[in-house]
C-alpha positions as CSV (number, residue, x, y, z in Angstrom):
1,M,35.3,-1.7,-27.2
2,T,38.9,-1.9,-28.5
3,T,41.8,-3.5,-26.7
4,S,43.3,-0.1,-25.8
5,Q,39.9,1.1,-24.4
6,Q,39.7,-2.1,-22.3
7,C,43.2,-1.5,-20.9
8,S,42.3,2.1,-20.0
9,S,39.1,1.0,-18.3
10,S,41.0,-1.7,-16.3
11,L,43.7,0.9,-15.3
12,L,41.0,3.3,-14.1
13,L,39.3,0.6,-12.0
14,S,42.6,-0.3,-10.4
15,L,42.9,3.2,-9.1
16,L,39.5,3.0,-7.4
17,T,39.8,1.5,-4.0
18,D,37.0,-0.6,-2.4
19,D,36.3,2.3,0.0
20,L,35.9,4.8,-2.8
21,L,33.7,2.5,-4.8
22,A,31.6,1.8,-1.7
23,H,31.2,5.6,-1.3
24,I,30.1,6.0,-4.9
25,H,27.6,3.1,-4.4
26,S,26.1,4.8,-1.3
27,L,25.3,7.9,-3.4
28,L,23.0,5.9,-5.7
29,L,19.6,6.2,-4.0
30,D,17.5,4.8,-6.8
31,P,17.3,1.0,-6.8
32,A,17.4,0.9,-10.6
33,H,20.7,2.8,-10.6
34,R,22.2,0.4,-8.0
35,N,21.1,-2.5,-10.2
36,S,22.9,-0.9,-13.2
37,F,26.0,-0.4,-11.0
38,R,25.9,-4.1,-10.0
39,L,25.9,-5.2,-13.7
40,V,28.9,-3.2,-14.8
41,C,31.6,-5.7,-13.9
42,R,32.6,-8.3,-11.3
43,T,34.2,-5.7,-9.1
44,F,31.1,-3.5,-9.0
45,H,29.0,-6.6,-8.3
46,R,31.2,-7.5,-5.4
47,I,31.0,-3.9,-4.0
48,N,27.2,-4.0,-4.3
49,S,27.1,-7.2,-2.4
50,L,29.4,-5.9,0.4
51,S,27.2,-2.7,0.7
52,Q,23.7,-4.2,0.4
53,T,21.7,-3.7,3.6
54,H,18.2,-4.8,2.5
55,L,17.0,-8.0,0.8
56,R,13.5,-8.7,-0.5
57,P,13.6,-11.9,-2.5
58,L,10.8,-13.3,-4.7
59,H,11.9,-16.9,-4.2
60,P,13.5,-18.7,-1.3
61,S,15.8,-20.8,-3.5
62,I,18.3,-18.0,-3.7
63,L,18.6,-17.4,0.1
64,L,21.2,-20.1,0.9
65,S,23.6,-18.9,-1.8
66,L,23.0,-15.2,-1.4
67,L,22.9,-14.6,2.4
68,P,26.7,-15.5,3.0
69,K,27.6,-12.9,0.3
70,L,25.8,-10.0,2.0
71,P,27.9,-9.2,5.2
72,S,26.2,-5.8,5.6
73,L,22.6,-7.1,5.5
74,H,20.4,-6.0,8.4
75,T,16.9,-6.0,6.8
76,L,15.4,-9.2,5.5
77,D,11.9,-9.1,4.0
78,L,10.3,-12.4,3.1
79,S,6.8,-11.2,2.6
80,L,6.9,-11.8,-1.2
81,C,8.5,-15.1,-0.8
82,P,6.3,-18.2,-1.2
83,R,7.0,-21.5,0.7
84,I,8.4,-20.0,3.9
85,D,8.2,-22.9,6.3
86,D,9.9,-24.4,9.4
87,S,12.6,-26.1,7.3
88,L,13.7,-22.9,5.7
89,A,13.6,-21.1,9.0
90,F,16.0,-23.6,10.6
91,T,18.2,-23.4,7.5
92,I,18.6,-19.6,7.4
93,S,18.7,-19.0,11.2
94,P,22.5,-19.5,11.4
95,L,23.1,-17.3,8.4
96,I,21.3,-14.3,9.8
97,R,22.2,-14.8,13.5
98,D,24.4,-11.8,14.2
99,R,23.2,-9.4,11.4
100,V,19.5,-9.1,10.9
101,T,17.8,-6.4,13.0
102,T,14.6,-6.2,10.9
103,L,12.7,-9.3,9.7
104,S,9.4,-9.4,7.8
105,L,7.5,-12.7,7.8
106,S,4.2,-11.2,6.7
107,R,1.9,-13.8,5.1
108,A,4.4,-16.6,5.8
109,S,1.5,-18.9,6.6
110,G,3.7,-22.1,6.3
111,L,5.5,-21.2,9.6
112,T,4.6,-22.9,12.8
113,P,5.6,-21.8,16.4
114,V,8.6,-24.1,16.1
115,G,10.0,-22.2,13.1
116,L,9.2,-18.8,14.6
117,E,11.0,-19.7,17.8
118,A,14.1,-20.8,15.9
119,L,14.2,-17.4,14.1
120,A,13.4,-15.4,17.3
121,R,16.1,-17.1,19.3
122,S,18.8,-17.0,16.6
123,C,18.4,-13.4,15.6
124,E,20.1,-11.9,18.7
125,R,20.0,-8.4,17.3
126,L,16.4,-8.5,16.1
127,E,14.6,-5.2,16.8
128,S,11.7,-5.2,14.3
129,L,9.5,-8.2,13.4
130,D,6.4,-8.3,11.1
131,V,4.2,-11.4,11.4
132,S,1.0,-9.7,10.1
133,Y,-1.6,-11.4,8.0
134,L,-0.9,-14.9,9.3
135,C,-4.7,-15.0,10.0
136,K,-5.6,-18.2,11.8
137,R,-2.0,-19.6,11.6
138,F,-0.8,-17.3,14.4
139,G,-2.1,-18.1,17.8
140,D,-1.0,-17.9,21.4
141,K,1.7,-20.6,21.0
142,A,3.2,-18.6,18.1
143,A,3.1,-15.5,20.3
144,L,5.1,-17.4,23.0
145,A,7.7,-18.2,20.3
146,V,7.9,-14.5,19.3
147,S,8.4,-13.5,23.0
148,C,11.9,-15.2,22.8
149,A,13.1,-12.1,20.8
150,K,13.9,-10.2,24.0
151,G,15.3,-7.1,22.2
152,L,12.3,-6.4,20.1
153,K,11.3,-2.7,19.7
154,E,8.8,-3.0,16.9
155,L,6.2,-5.7,16.3
156,K,3.4,-5.9,13.7
157,L,0.6,-8.5,14.3
158,D,-2.1,-7.2,12.0
159,K,-4.9,-9.6,11.3
160,C,-3.6,-12.5,13.4
161,L,-7.2,-13.6,14.0
162,C,-6.5,-16.4,16.6
163,F,-4.1,-14.3,18.7
164,G,-5.7,-13.4,22.0
165,D,-4.9,-11.9,25.5
166,V,-2.8,-14.9,26.6
167,G,-0.5,-14.5,23.5
168,L,-0.3,-10.8,24.1
169,A,0.6,-11.4,27.7
170,H,3.5,-13.7,26.6
171,I,4.8,-10.9,24.3
172,A,4.3,-8.1,26.9
173,V,6.3,-10.0,29.5
174,G,9.0,-11.3,27.1
175,C,9.5,-8.2,25.0
176,A,9.4,-5.4,27.6
177,S,11.4,-3.0,25.4
178,L,8.7,-2.7,22.8
179,E,8.2,0.8,21.4
180,R,5.9,0.2,18.4
181,V,3.1,-2.3,18.3
182,S,0.4,-2.9,15.7
183,L,-2.6,-5.1,16.6
184,K,-5.0,-4.1,13.9
185,W,-7.8,-6.7,13.3
186,C,-6.6,-8.9,16.1
187,L,-10.2,-9.6,17.0
188,E,-9.5,-11.8,20.1
189,I,-7.7,-9.0,22.0
190,T,-9.7,-7.4,24.8
191,D,-9.3,-4.8,27.5
192,L,-7.4,-7.3,29.6
193,G,-4.6,-7.8,27.1
194,I,-4.3,-4.1,26.4
195,G,-4.1,-3.4,30.1
196,L,-1.2,-5.9,30.6
197,L,0.6,-4.5,27.5
198,A,0.4,-1.0,29.0
199,T,1.7,-2.2,32.3
200,K,4.6,-4.3,31.1
201,C,5.7,-2.2,28.0
202,S,5.9,1.3,29.6
203,G,8.1,2.6,26.8
204,L,5.5,2.3,24.0
205,K,5.6,5.2,21.6
206,F,3.2,3.9,18.8
207,L,0.1,1.7,19.2
208,D,-2.4,0.7,16.5
209,L,-5.6,-0.9,18.0
210,S,-7.8,-0.5,14.8
211,S,-11.0,-2.6,14.7
212,L,-10.4,-4.2,18.1
213,K,-13.4,-4.9,20.4
214,I,-11.9,-2.9,23.2
215,T,-13.8,-0.4,25.4
216,S,-12.9,2.8,27.1
217,Q,-11.2,0.7,29.9
218,S,-8.3,0.1,27.5
219,L,-7.8,3.9,27.0
220,H,-7.9,4.2,30.8
221,S,-5.0,1.8,31.0
222,L,-3.1,3.4,28.1
223,A,-3.4,6.8,29.8
224,A,-0.5,5.8,32.1
225,L,2.0,5.5,29.2
226,Q,4.3,8.5,29.5
227,K,6.1,8.1,26.2
228,L,3.1,7.2,23.9
229,E,3.2,9.6,20.9
230,S,0.9,8.0,18.4
231,L,-2.4,6.2,19.0
232,V,-4.5,4.7,16.2
233,M,-7.9,3.2,16.9
234,V,-9.9,3.3,13.7
235,G,-13.2,1.6,14.0
236,C,-13.2,0.9,17.7
237,G,-17.0,1.3,18.1
238,L,-17.1,0.4,21.8
239,V,-14.9,3.3,22.8
240,D,-16.8,6.3,24.2
241,D,-16.2,9.8,25.6
242,Y,-15.3,8.4,29.0
243,G,-12.2,6.7,27.4
244,L,-11.2,9.9,25.6
245,H,-11.5,11.8,28.8
246,S,-9.0,9.4,30.4
247,L,-6.8,9.9,27.4
248,G,-7.0,13.6,27.8
249,N,-5.8,13.4,31.3
250,G,-2.9,11.1,30.5
251,C,-0.3,10.3,27.8
252,P,1.6,13.6,28.1
253,S,3.7,12.9,25.0
254,L,0.8,12.2,22.7
255,K,1.1,13.9,19.2
256,V,-1.0,11.8,16.8
257,V,-4.5,10.5,17.4
258,D,-6.6,8.7,14.8
259,M,-10.2,7.9,16.1
260,S,-11.9,7.7,12.7
261,R,-15.1,5.6,12.5
262,C,-15.4,5.3,16.3
263,D,-19.1,5.5,16.4
264,G,-19.4,5.9,20.2
265,I,-17.6,9.2,20.6
266,T,-18.8,12.8,20.3
267,S,-17.4,16.2,20.1
268,A,-17.3,16.3,23.9
269,G,-14.7,13.5,23.9
270,L,-12.6,15.2,21.3
271,C,-12.6,18.3,23.4
272,S,-11.1,16.4,26.3
273,V,-8.3,15.1,24.0
274,A,-7.6,18.5,22.5
275,K,-7.6,20.3,25.8
276,G,-5.3,17.8,27.4
277,H,-2.7,17.7,24.6
278,R,-1.8,21.1,23.3
279,Q,1.2,19.6,21.5
280,L,-1.0,17.5,19.3
281,Q,0.2,17.5,15.7
282,Q,-2.3,15.2,13.9
283,L,-6.0,14.6,14.7
284,N,-8.2,12.3,12.6
285,A,-11.9,12.4,13.6
286,S,-13.4,11.3,10.3
287,H,-16.8,9.7,10.3
288,C,-17.3,9.6,14.0
289,M,-19.4,12.7,14.7
290,V,-22.2,14.6,13.2
291,D,-21.2,18.2,14.0
292,L,-18.1,20.2,14.8
293,T,-19.4,21.9,17.9
294,S,-18.4,25.4,19.1
295,D,-16.8,23.8,22.2
296,L,-14.6,21.6,20.0
297,L,-13.7,24.5,17.8
298,C,-12.7,26.5,20.8
299,A,-10.5,23.6,22.0
300,L,-8.8,23.5,18.6
301,K,-7.5,27.0,18.9
302,N,-5.0,25.8,21.6
303,L,-3.5,23.3,19.2
304,K,-0.8,25.6,17.7
305,C,1.2,22.6,16.4
306,L,-1.6,20.9,14.6
307,T,-0.6,20.1,11.0
308,V,-3.2,17.4,10.1
309,F,-6.9,17.6,10.8
310,K,-9.5,15.3,9.2
311,A,-13.2,15.7,9.8
312,D,-14.6,13.7,6.9
313,G,-18.3,13.2,7.0
314,A,-19.1,16.0,9.5
315,R,-21.5,18.9,9.2
316,V,-19.7,22.2,8.6
317,S,-20.8,25.8,8.6
318,K,-19.3,29.2,8.0
319,A,-18.4,29.4,11.7
320,T,-16.7,26.0,11.5
321,I,-14.4,27.1,8.7
322,L,-13.7,30.5,10.1
323,S,-12.6,28.9,13.4
324,I,-10.2,26.5,11.7
325,T,-8.6,29.1,9.5
326,K,-8.2,31.5,12.4
327,N,-6.8,29.1,14.9
328,C,-5.1,26.3,12.9
329,T,-2.8,28.3,10.7
330,S,-0.1,25.5,10.7
331,L,-2.3,23.0,8.8
332,V,-0.6,21.2,5.9
333,E,-3.4,18.6,5.4
334,I,-7.1,18.8,5.9
335,G,-9.8,16.2,5.1
336,L,-13.3,17.3,4.4
337,S,-14.6,14.5,2.2
338,K,-18.4,13.8,2.4
339,C,-18.8,16.9,4.6
340,I,-22.4,18.1,4.8
341,G,-23.0,21.8,4.1
342,L,-19.6,22.6,2.5
343,R,-19.8,25.4,0.0
344,D,-17.4,27.2,-2.3
345,I,-17.3,30.3,-0.1
346,Y,-16.2,28.2,2.8
347,I,-13.5,26.6,0.8
348,K,-12.3,30.0,-0.2
349,Q,-12.1,31.1,3.4
350,L,-10.3,27.9,4.3
351,V,-7.5,28.1,1.7
352,T,-7.0,31.8,2.2
353,G,-6.3,31.2,5.9
354,C,-4.4,27.9,5.5
355,C,-2.2,28.9,2.6
356,N,0.5,26.3,3.5
357,L,-1.8,23.3,2.7
358,R,-0.1,20.5,0.9
359,I,-2.9,17.9,1.0
360,L,-6.6,18.7,0.5
361,N,-9.4,16.1,0.3
362,L,-12.8,17.3,-0.9
363,S,-14.0,13.9,-2.3
364,C,-17.7,13.4,-2.6
365,C,-18.6,17.1,-1.9
366,D,-21.1,17.6,-4.7
367,T,-21.6,21.2,-3.9
368,V,-18.0,22.1,-4.9
369,T,-17.8,24.0,-8.2
370,D,-15.3,25.8,-10.4
371,D,-15.2,28.8,-8.0
372,A,-13.6,26.5,-5.3
373,I,-11.0,25.4,-7.8
374,A,-10.1,29.0,-8.6
375,A,-9.7,29.8,-4.8
376,I,-7.5,26.7,-4.3
377,A,-5.3,27.7,-7.3
378,N,-4.9,31.3,-6.1
379,S,-4.0,30.4,-2.5
380,C,-2.4,27.0,-2.3
381,R,0.8,27.3,-4.2
382,K,2.4,24.5,-2.2
383,L,-0.3,22.0,-2.8
384,Q,0.9,18.5,-3.6
385,C,-2.2,16.4,-3.4
386,L,-5.8,17.3,-4.3
387,K,-8.7,14.8,-4.1
388,L,-11.9,15.8,-5.9
389,E,-13.5,12.4,-6.5
390,S,-17.2,12.6,-7.4
391,C,-17.3,16.4,-7.5
392,A,-19.7,16.4,-10.4
393,S,-20.0,20.2,-10.6
394,V,-16.4,20.7,-11.4
395,T,-15.6,21.5,-15.1
396,E,-12.5,22.4,-17.0
397,K,-13.2,26.2,-16.5
398,N,-10.6,27.0,-13.8
399,F,-8.1,24.1,-14.4
400,Q,-6.0,26.5,-16.4
401,L,-5.4,28.5,-13.3
402,L,-4.8,25.3,-11.2
403,G,-2.3,24.0,-13.8
404,S,-0.3,27.3,-13.9
405,S,-0.4,28.0,-10.1
406,C,-0.2,24.6,-8.4
407,V,2.9,23.4,-10.2
408,L,4.0,21.2,-7.3
409,I,1.0,18.9,-7.5
410,E,2.1,15.2,-7.4
411,E,-1.3,13.5,-6.9
412,L,-4.6,14.4,-8.4
413,D,-7.9,12.4,-8.1
414,L,-10.6,13.4,-10.5
415,T,-12.5,10.1,-10.5
416,D,-16.1,10.4,-11.6
417,C,-15.8,14.1,-12.3
418,S,-17.9,14.1,-15.4
419,G,-17.1,17.7,-16.3
420,I,-13.4,16.9,-16.9
421,N,-12.5,16.8,-20.6
422,D,-9.4,16.9,-22.8
423,T,-9.2,20.7,-22.4
424,A,-8.8,20.3,-18.6
425,L,-6.0,17.7,-19.2
426,S,-4.2,20.1,-21.4
427,F,-4.2,22.6,-18.6
428,L,-3.1,20.0,-16.0
429,S,-0.2,18.9,-18.2
430,R,1.6,22.0,-16.9
431,C,2.0,20.1,-13.5
432,L,5.3,18.6,-14.3
433,E,5.7,17.0,-10.9
434,L,2.5,14.9,-11.3
435,K,3.1,11.3,-10.3
436,I,-0.4,9.9,-9.6
437,L,-3.5,10.8,-11.8
438,R,-6.9,9.2,-11.4
439,L,-9.4,9.8,-14.1
440,G,-11.7,6.8,-13.8
441,L,-15.3,7.3,-15.0
442,C,-14.4,10.5,-16.7
443,D,-16.2,9.7,-20.0
444,N,-15.5,13.0,-21.7
445,I,-11.7,12.5,-22.0
446,S,-10.1,10.8,-25.0
447,E,-6.7,9.9,-26.2
448,H,-6.1,13.5,-27.1
449,G,-6.2,14.4,-23.5
450,L,-3.8,11.6,-22.6
451,F,-1.5,13.0,-25.3
452,Y,-1.2,16.3,-23.4
453,I,-0.4,14.5,-20.2
454,A,2.1,12.1,-21.7
455,S,3.9,14.9,-23.5
456,N,4.7,16.8,-20.4
457,C,4.1,14.8,-17.2
458,M,6.9,12.4,-17.6
459,K,7.1,11.6,-13.9
460,I,3.7,9.8,-13.9
461,R,3.9,6.5,-11.9
462,E,0.3,5.7,-11.6
463,L,-2.6,6.3,-14.0
464,D,-6.2,5.2,-13.6
465,I,-8.5,5.6,-16.7
466,Y,-11.1,3.0,-15.6
467,R,-14.2,3.2,-17.8
468,C,-13.0,5.9,-20.1
469,P,-14.6,4.6,-23.3
470,N,-13.2,7.2,-25.6
471,V,-9.6,6.4,-24.8
472,G,-8.2,4.3,-27.7
473,D,-5.0,2.8,-28.9
474,G,-3.6,6.3,-29.6
475,G,-3.7,7.1,-25.9
476,M,-1.6,4.0,-25.2
477,A,0.8,5.1,-27.9
478,A,1.3,8.4,-26.2
479,L,1.8,6.8,-22.8
480,S,4.4,4.4,-24.2
481,I,6.5,7.4,-25.5
482,G,6.1,9.9,-22.7
483,C,5.4,8.0,-19.5
484,K,8.3,5.5,-19.4
485,K,8.3,5.4,-15.6
486,L,4.7,4.3,-15.3
487,K,4.3,1.4,-12.8
488,K,0.6,1.1,-12.2
489,L,-2.1,1.3,-15.0
490,N,-5.8,0.7,-14.9
491,V,-7.5,0.5,-18.4
492,S,-10.4,-1.7,-17.3
493,Y,-13.6,-1.3,-19.4
494,C,-11.8,1.1,-21.9
495,S,-13.8,-0.7,-24.7
496,S,-12.0,1.0,-27.6
497,L,-8.7,-0.6,-26.8
498,T,-7.4,-3.4,-29.1
499,D,-4.3,-5.6,-29.5
500,K,-2.5,-2.5,-30.9
501,G,-3.0,-0.7,-27.7
502,M,-1.6,-3.7,-25.8
503,E,1.4,-3.6,-28.0
504,Y,2.1,0.0,-26.9
505,I,1.5,-1.0,-23.2
506,G,4.1,-3.7,-23.7
507,R,6.7,-1.0,-24.2
508,L,6.3,0.2,-20.6
509,E,9.1,-1.7,-19.1
510,E,8.7,-0.5,-15.5
511,L,5.0,-1.5,-15.3
512,N,4.3,-3.8,-12.4
513,S,0.5,-3.6,-12.0
514,L,-2.0,-3.7,-14.9
515,E,-5.8,-3.9,-14.6
516,M,-7.5,-4.5,-18.0
517,R,-10.9,-6.0,-17.2
518,S,-13.5,-6.6,-19.9
519,L,-11.3,-5.6,-23.0
520,M,-13.3,-7.6,-25.5
521,N,-11.2,-6.5,-28.5
522,V,-8.0,-7.9,-26.9
523,T,-6.8,-11.4,-28.0
524,G,-3.9,-13.6,-27.3
525,V,-1.7,-11.4,-29.6
526,G,-2.3,-8.4,-27.2
527,L,-1.5,-10.4,-24.1
528,Q,1.6,-11.8,-25.7
529,A,2.9,-8.3,-26.3
530,I,2.3,-7.4,-22.7
531,A,4.0,-10.5,-21.3
532,V,7.0,-10.1,-23.5
533,G,7.5,-6.4,-22.9
534,C,6.4,-5.9,-19.2
535,K,8.9,-8.3,-17.5
536,K,8.4,-6.6,-14.1
537,L,4.6,-7.2,-14.1
538,S,3.6,-8.6,-10.7
539,M,-0.2,-8.0,-10.7
540,L,-2.5,-8.6,-13.7
541,D,-6.3,-8.5,-13.8
542,L,-7.8,-10.1,-16.9
543,K,-11.3,-10.6,-15.7
544,H,-13.9,-10.8,-18.5
545,C,-11.2,-10.7,-21.2
546,E,-13.1,-13.5,-22.9
547,N,-11.4,-13.4,-26.3
548,I,-7.8,-14.1,-25.3
549,Q,-6.7,-17.4,-26.7
550,D,-4.3,-19.9,-25.2
551,S,-1.4,-18.4,-27.1
552,G,-1.5,-15.3,-24.9
553,F,-1.6,-17.4,-21.7
554,W,1.4,-19.5,-22.9
555,A,3.4,-16.3,-23.4
556,L,2.3,-15.1,-19.9
557,A,3.6,-18.4,-18.4
558,N,7.0,-18.1,-20.2
559,Y,7.8,-14.4,-19.7
560,S,6.0,-13.1,-16.5
561,N,8.4,-14.6,-13.9
562,N,7.6,-12.0,-11.3
563,M,3.8,-12.5,-11.4
564,R,2.4,-12.7,-7.8
565,E,-1.3,-11.8,-8.3
566,L,-3.4,-13.0,-11.3
567,N,-7.2,-12.7,-12.0
568,L,-8.4,-15.0,-14.8
569,C,-12.1,-14.9,-13.9
570,H,-14.4,-15.3,-16.9
571,C,-11.5,-16.0,-19.3
572,G,-11.5,-18.6,-22.1
573,I,-8.3,-20.4,-20.9
574,S,-8.2,-24.1,-21.4
575,D,-7.1,-27.0,-19.1
576,A,-3.6,-27.2,-20.7
577,A,-3.0,-23.4,-20.6
578,L,-4.1,-23.1,-17.0
579,Y,-1.8,-25.9,-16.0
580,I,1.2,-24.3,-17.8
581,V,0.4,-20.8,-16.3
582,L,0.1,-22.0,-12.7
583,S,3.1,-24.4,-12.9
584,K,5.5,-21.9,-14.5
585,L,4.6,-18.8,-12.5
586,T,6.7,-19.9,-9.5
587,C,6.2,-16.5,-7.6
588,L,2.4,-16.6,-7.9
589,Q,0.7,-16.3,-4.6
590,D,-2.9,-15.0,-5.3
591,A,-5.0,-16.5,-8.1
592,K,-8.7,-15.8,-8.9
593,L,-10.1,-18.7,-11.0
594,V,-13.8,-18.3,-11.1
595,H,-16.1,-19.0,-14.1
596,L,-13.5,-20.6,-16.4
597,P,-15.9,-22.3,-18.9
598,N,-13.2,-24.2,-20.7
599,V,-11.5,-25.7,-17.6
600,S,-12.8,-29.0,-16.3
601,A,-12.7,-30.2,-12.7
602,R,-9.7,-32.4,-13.6
603,G,-8.0,-29.3,-15.1
604,F,-8.4,-27.4,-11.9
605,E,-7.0,-30.4,-9.9
606,L,-3.9,-30.7,-12.0
607,A,-3.2,-27.0,-12.2
608,L,-3.6,-26.4,-8.5
609,R,-1.4,-29.4,-7.7
610,A,1.3,-27.8,-9.9
611,C,1.3,-24.6,-7.8
612,C,0.0,-25.6,-4.4
613,I,3.3,-25.1,-2.6
614,Q,3.5,-21.3,-3.2
615,L,-0.2,-20.3,-3.3
616,K,-1.4,-18.2,-0.4
617,K,-4.8,-17.3,-1.7
618,V,-7.1,-18.8,-4.4
619,K,-10.7,-18.1,-5.4
620,L,-12.8,-20.9,-6.8
621,L,-16.4,-21.7,-7.6
622,G,-18.2,-23.6,-4.8
623,Y,-19.0,-26.7,-6.9
624,L,-15.3,-27.5,-7.0
625,K,-15.4,-28.1,-3.2
626,S,-16.8,-31.6,-3.9
627,S,-15.0,-32.1,-7.2
628,L,-11.4,-31.5,-6.0
629,S,-9.7,-34.2,-4.1
630,H,-9.8,-34.0,-0.3
631,E,-6.0,-34.5,-0.3
632,L,-5.4,-31.4,-2.4
633,I,-7.7,-29.2,-0.3
634,Q,-6.1,-30.4,2.9
635,F,-2.6,-29.8,1.5
636,L,-3.5,-26.2,0.5
637,W,-4.9,-25.6,3.9
638,S,-1.8,-27.1,5.6
639,R,0.4,-24.7,3.6
640,G,-1.7,-21.8,4.9
641,C,-3.5,-21.2,1.6
642,K,-6.8,-19.4,2.0
643,I,-9.5,-20.8,-0.3
644,R,-12.5,-18.6,-1.1
645,W,-15.4,-20.6,-2.4
646,D,-17.6,-18.3,-4.5
């Protein structure tokens, strides 16, 4: 840039006030665009800081210097941040006191009730808190600490395994304004705790009780909640029709019910829910009943607002489908995976009557053939997601019609559809909005098919070609040119791939997740190309990549600074390389280190000591339990690291 051009740019910037720049910044919705804006100059960087409302750091070291520079910050997500402990909690509490309304401490297993209380008391405006997946680190004392956040409206406690009724009582009494609560996999919670929650938090609108050992008594208590709109209770096997009858007579605001995999309920219980809530919008009854009875189908016709209905695993008939198409004309999503008795003619009736469908799941329906595909293409012009996993009778025959008619499709699952070939992919390449494509176990596709997809479907974000042996390096070359926005890629067991293919993958700069199991032709050269090129990579699965030399792992250690999850099982990595990898990847939280023949017990000891502060999960062979020092194992446990002995 010449001197005159620099002067012109400076003059232009001087005419743009902070308010105007802030408005321009607010119009940039893509995080990548905001990042580019930030890098233009110091003024733009300052405006970005002044306008930034969300922060999700990968490392806690930047918090102390960054938080004071973000006056508009209201959402702080520390779920990706290792080494969150009481010391850090006390340090950042004064910096977020009057600002943060949403705080995520998910998987922050280094925190104790003391640190939680410090954050809960200091964040006076806190409305949403996520402490899920603290497993055995979150108990009733921690719940007492959380109850200090009196203004909480949303609380996530998923998989807090030692959290019981006493802890829930503390929260219910202290946080009476709660509107959204998730207790999924909190196995110590019983009917007593749920009853108290319903009594004290009468304003609840959303509640997730999935996998809890509650009975119908809990539903009887919840029936009194006047504002409850959404109830999720996946896998609550002790709930029966009595509970659903109570639910049907209460909860006047209920709009969403998910009772999938509740083995104790029948169509009679579902009838009670349907008859008592004519405003119901979403009903998920997957894998919880054998038949859709005539009484249930009769009850469904009163649900004029129903947009989502899932009956995966049920037995269906012509009468079943006719009733759904006649009475549920507002449906935009229907799930019929693993349904018994489903035939092409039924699918034709369904899509003809429900022409506004956007999501259709027919996975594992082996009676579905090309005729069903034709019917879907002719009727569902608004379709955005189609799942056909393990529909073995589907071929390329009518995909030309699907590709030309359903041009809005964003997600397509053809996993294990052996009839899909390169011709089918050429037809599907007309779906220009395609973002997610799953082709695992489709052994009749090759790199030629991928060329069609890469040439046209440039919005692809996720691609799965697991166990597609005919896809070679040429397919990766096509992806590297046409699918620059690819973020997630699975090429595991694609045995034709070599280092050249890895070089092409290395050109996918947006890639953050790569699964490449059992690529025996890939060496350290290929891994080096990926490490150097894919700087955003946060998940890498190298299981059974036995021919990668240490040179590749050295490159991984030096370039993959964002790596959070790494699978090295059955790799030929050495003591020295493992030490370098685990010590330099400071964001690494999950490491699978089983069957490393070239690593000694001392090598494991030194490597784990180098990364023990940030690790949250590690998988090791059982013999190391007696070989590793007791001090190291105790330290990992004290930091909240979960060790799985294989």
